[in-house]
SELUMMAR-576656 format. One line per 5 residues: number of its first residue (from 1); their letters; for each residue x, y, z of C-alpha. Coordinates in Angstrom, 1 decimal, padded with zeros to 4 digits, always signed. Layout:
NUM = a = X/Y/Z ~ ...
//
This chain:
1 = mnltp = +005.4/+013.9/-013.9 ~ +005.0/+011.8/-017.1 ~ +002.1/+009.5/-016.5 ~ +001.0/+006.6/-018.5 ~ -002.8/+006.1/-018.5
6 = sfiti = -004.5/+003.2/-017.0 ~ -001.7/+001.5/-015.1 ~ -004.6/+000.1/-013.0 ~ -008.0/-000.6/-014.5 ~ -010.9/-001.7/-012.4
11 = rhlkk = -014.0/-002.7/-014.3 ~ -017.5/-003.5/-013.0 ~ -016.3/-004.7/-009.6 ~ -018.8/-006.5/-007.4 ~ -018.2/-007.6/-003.8
16 = hyaeg = -020.4/-008.6/-000.9 ~ -019.9/-010.3/+002.4 ~ -022.2/-012.5/+004.5 ~ -023.1/-010.9/+007.9 ~ -025.1/-013.6/+009.7
21 = dqprt = -027.9/-014.6/+007.4 ~ -027.7/-011.4/+005.4 ~ -025.4/-010.4/+002.6 ~ -023.7/-007.0/+003.0 ~ -023.0/-005.3/-000.4
26 = iftdl = -019.7/-003.4/-000.6 ~ -019.5/-002.7/-004.4 ~ -022.1/-003.3/-007.1 ~ -020.4/-001.8/-010.2 ~ -017.2/-000.1/-009.3
31 = tldiq = -015.0/+001.2/-012.2 ~ -011.8/+003.1/-011.8 ~ -008.6/+004.0/-013.7 ~ -005.3/+004.9/-011.9 ~ -002.3/+006.1/-013.9
36 = rgefv = +001.2/+004.9/-013.5 ~ +003.1/+007.0/-011.0 ~ +000.1/+008.5/-009.4 ~ -000.3/+009.1/-005.7 ~ -004.0/+008.5/-005.0
41 = allgp = -005.7/+009.1/-001.7 ~ -009.0/+007.3/-000.9 ~ -011.4/+008.9/+001.6 ~ -014.7/+007.6/+002.8 ~ -016.7/+006.7/+006.0
46 = sgcgk = -015.8/+003.8/+008.1 ~ -017.1/+000.5/+006.7 ~ -017.5/+001.8/+003.2 ~ -015.0/-000.6/+001.6 ~ -011.8/+001.3/+001.4
51 = stlln = -009.6/-001.5/+003.0 ~ -011.6/-004.0/+001.0 ~ -010.6/-002.3/-002.2 ~ -006.9/-002.4/-001.2 ~ -007.2/-006.1/-000.5
56 = llggi = -008.7/-006.6/-003.9 ~ -006.0/-004.6/-005.6 ~ -003.4/-006.6/-003.7 ~ -004.9/-009.9/-004.7 ~ -005.5/-010.8/-001.0
61 = dlpdd = -009.2/-011.1/-001.8 ~ -011.2/-011.7/-005.0 ~ -014.3/-009.9/-006.1 ~ -017.6/-011.7/-006.8 ~ -017.5/-010.3/-010.4
66 = gqiri = -015.5/-007.8/-012.4 ~ -011.9/-007.4/-013.4 ~ -008.7/-005.8/-012.0 ~ -005.8/-005.3/-014.3 ~ -002.4/-004.0/-013.0
71 = adqiv = +000.0/-003.2/-015.9 ~ -000.6/-006.1/-018.3 ~ -001.6/-008.6/-015.5 ~ -005.2/-009.5/-014.9 ~ -005.1/-010.1/-011.1
76 = tsmse = -008.6/-011.4/-010.9 ~ -007.8/-014.2/-013.4 ~ -004.8/-015.5/-011.4 ~ -004.8/-018.5/-009.2 ~ -004.1/-018.1/-005.5
81 = vertr = -000.5/-019.1/-006.0 ~ -000.1/-016.7/-008.9 ~ -001.6/-013.9/-006.9 ~ +000.7/-014.6/-004.0 ~ +003.8/-014.5/-006.3
86 = frrrh = +002.6/-011.3/-008.0 ~ +001.9/-009.6/-004.7 ~ +005.2/-010.6/-003.2 ~ +007.2/-009.3/-006.2 ~ +005.2/-006.3/-007.4
91 = igfif = +003.2/-004.9/-004.5 ~ +004.2/-003.3/-001.2 ~ +001.9/-002.8/+001.8 ~ +001.9/-000.3/+004.6 ~ -000.5/-000.8/+007.5
96 = qffnl = -001.7/+001.4/+010.4 ~ -000.3/-001.0/+013.0 ~ +003.1/-001.6/+011.2 ~ +002.9/-005.4/+011.0 ~ +006.6/-005.8/+011.8
101 = iptlt = +007.9/-009.3/+012.9 ~ +008.9/-008.9/+016.5 ~ +011.5/-011.7/+016.5 ~ +013.5/-010.1/+013.7 ~ +015.8/-007.2/+013.9
106 = vaenl = +015.3/-004.0/+012.1 ~ +017.7/-005.1/+009.3 ~ +016.1/-008.6/+009.1 ~ +012.6/-007.1/+008.8 ~ +013.8/-004.8/+006.1
111 = llple = +015.5/-007.6/+004.1 ~ +012.6/-010.0/+004.3 ~ +010.9/-009.0/+001.0 ~ +014.3/-009.4/-000.8 ~ +014.7/-012.9/+000.8
116 = lnglm = +011.2/-013.9/-000.2 ~ +011.9/-012.8/-003.8 ~ +015.3/-014.3/-004.1 ~ +017.0/-010.9/-004.4 ~ +019.7/-011.3/-001.7
121 = saeqq = +022.8/-010.5/-003.6 ~ +025.5/-008.5/-001.8 ~ +024.7/-005.4/-003.9 ~ +021.0/-005.7/-003.3 ~ +021.5/-006.0/+000.5
126 = dqalq = +023.8/-003.0/+000.5 ~ +021.3/-000.9/-001.3 ~ +018.6/-002.1/+001.1 ~ +020.6/-001.1/+004.1 ~ +021.3/+002.3/+002.5
131 = lldnv = +017.5/+002.7/+002.6 ~ +017.7/+002.4/+006.4 ~ +020.0/+005.4/+006.4 ~ +017.6/+007.3/+004.1 ~ +014.7/+006.8/+006.6
136 = glgdr = +016.9/+007.7/+009.6 ~ +017.3/+004.2/+011.0 ~ +020.9/+003.4/+010.0 ~ +022.0/+003.1/+013.6 ~ +019.2/+000.8/+014.6
141 = rasfp = +019.9/-002.2/+012.4 ~ +020.4/-004.6/+015.3 ~ +017.5/-003.3/+017.3 ~ +014.2/-005.2/+017.6 ~ +010.9/-003.5/+016.7
146 = erlsg = +009.8/-003.2/+020.4 ~ +012.7/-000.9/+021.0 ~ +011.5/+001.6/+018.3 ~ +009.0/+004.4/+018.8 ~ +005.8/+004.3/+016.8
151 = geqqr = +007.2/+006.7/+014.2 ~ +010.4/+004.7/+013.9 ~ +008.4/+001.5/+013.4 ~ +006.4/+003.1/+010.7 ~ +009.5/+004.4/+009.0
156 = laiar = +010.8/+000.8/+009.0 ~ +007.5/-000.5/+007.7 ~ +007.7/+002.0/+004.8 ~ +011.3/+001.1/+004.0 ~ +010.3/-002.6/+004.0
161 = svvha = +007.4/-001.9/+001.7 ~ +009.6/-000.3/-001.0 ~ +012.8/-002.3/-000.6 ~ +011.9/-004.7/-003.5 ~ +011.0/-001.8/-005.9
166 = pwlll = +007.3/-002.7/-006.2 ~ +005.1/-001.4/-009.0 ~ +002.3/-000.6/-006.6 ~ +002.3/+000.6/-003.0 ~ -000.9/+000.1/-001.0
171 = adept = -001.1/+002.1/+002.3 ~ -003.9/+001.5/+004.7 ~ -004.1/+004.5/+007.2 ~ -000.3/+004.7/+007.5 ~ -000.5/+007.7/+009.8
176 = gnlda = -003.7/+006.7/+011.7 ~ -001.9/+005.2/+014.7 ~ +000.5/+008.2/+015.2 ~ +000.3/+011.6/+016.7 ~ -000.2/+014.5/+014.3
181 = mtgdr = +003.5/+015.7/+014.2 ~ +004.9/+012.2/+013.7 ~ +002.1/+011.4/+011.2 ~ +003.1/+014.4/+009.1 ~ +006.7/+013.3/+009.1
186 = ilell = +005.7/+009.9/+008.0 ~ +003.6/+011.3/+005.2 ~ +006.6/+013.5/+004.1 ~ +008.8/+010.4/+004.0 ~ +006.2/+008.4/+002.0
191 = lklhr = +005.9/+011.3/-000.5 ~ +009.7/+011.6/-000.8 ~ +010.1/+007.9/-001.6 ~ +007.2/+008.0/-004.0 ~ +008.7/+010.9/-005.9
196 = qaqtt = +012.1/+009.2/-006.0 ~ +010.9/+005.8/-007.3 ~ +007.8/+007.0/-009.2 ~ +005.9/+004.1/-007.6 ~ +002.1/+004.2/-008.0
201 = vvmvt = +000.5/+004.7/-004.5 ~ -003.0/+004.1/-003.3 ~ -003.4/+005.4/+000.3 ~ -006.5/+005.0/+002.4 ~ -006.9/+007.7/+005.0
206 = hsrea = -009.5/+009.5/+007.1 ~ -007.4/+012.7/+007.1 ~ -008.4/+015.3/+004.5 ~ -005.1/+017.1/+005.3 ~ -003.1/+013.9/+004.4
211 = aarad = -005.3/+013.3/+001.3 ~ -004.7/+016.9/+000.1 ~ -001.0/+016.0/-000.5 ~ -001.9/+013.4/-003.1 ~ -002.1/+013.9/-006.8
216 = rvlvl = -005.8/+012.9/-006.8 ~ -008.4/+012.4/-004.1 ~ -011.1/+009.8/-004.5 ~ -014.2/+009.5/-002.2 ~ -015.8/+006.1/-001.7
221 = dagqi = -019.3/+006.0/-000.3 ~ -022.3/+003.7/-000.7 ~ -020.4/+001.5/-003.2 ~ -019.7/+004.4/-005.6 ~ -016.5/+006.3/-006.2
226 = remaq = -016.1/+009.9/-007.2 ~ -013.2/+012.3/-007.6 ~ -013.0/+015.2/-005.2 ~ -011.9/+018.6/-006.5 ~ -008.7/+019.9/-005.0
//
């Protein structure tokens, strides 16, 4: 894999939340580099800030101080509207609980990122629907999410997250709500799509087995991040 250094640069990140009358510190001075095309797994105990870091990378939340740069874009300097546009166009999200829209069919859920980005040409729609075939849901286009199994819903969620060819894919416990066998199949699908598109992936997981499939494993604990030898 031909990697370009520092596709993502995080510098001196600080973040805290108020819990009652007391501040809760998440990060005090977090610095990290992620290369273009890397698949990075992020481990750490519950409540250590793994999901917070994904939200900061995705521009959903802002740090109290520090800088996040993705490619040549300084996310932390953008307005809320600019962050929303950047996130919609260049970032894909996969969540533990799928986050599909129940009133939309499988095909409509898949095409939603294209519609939001104004990418609804006939060719783009055909390519998107081909993606459904690639994840084994080509015959379920007219079904609603409630008719799908958990594994099928997550396959749809993964397809939806990559349909607009994002620069960065953020996955928050994508196999955490699935049984071990289904979770392993979902991870294989995610790795396959990652390799095909060379998309940069940051995946939060509690599973060391899942993390071991990544290019690099990072451990977040007590506001500090370290690389785990593989």
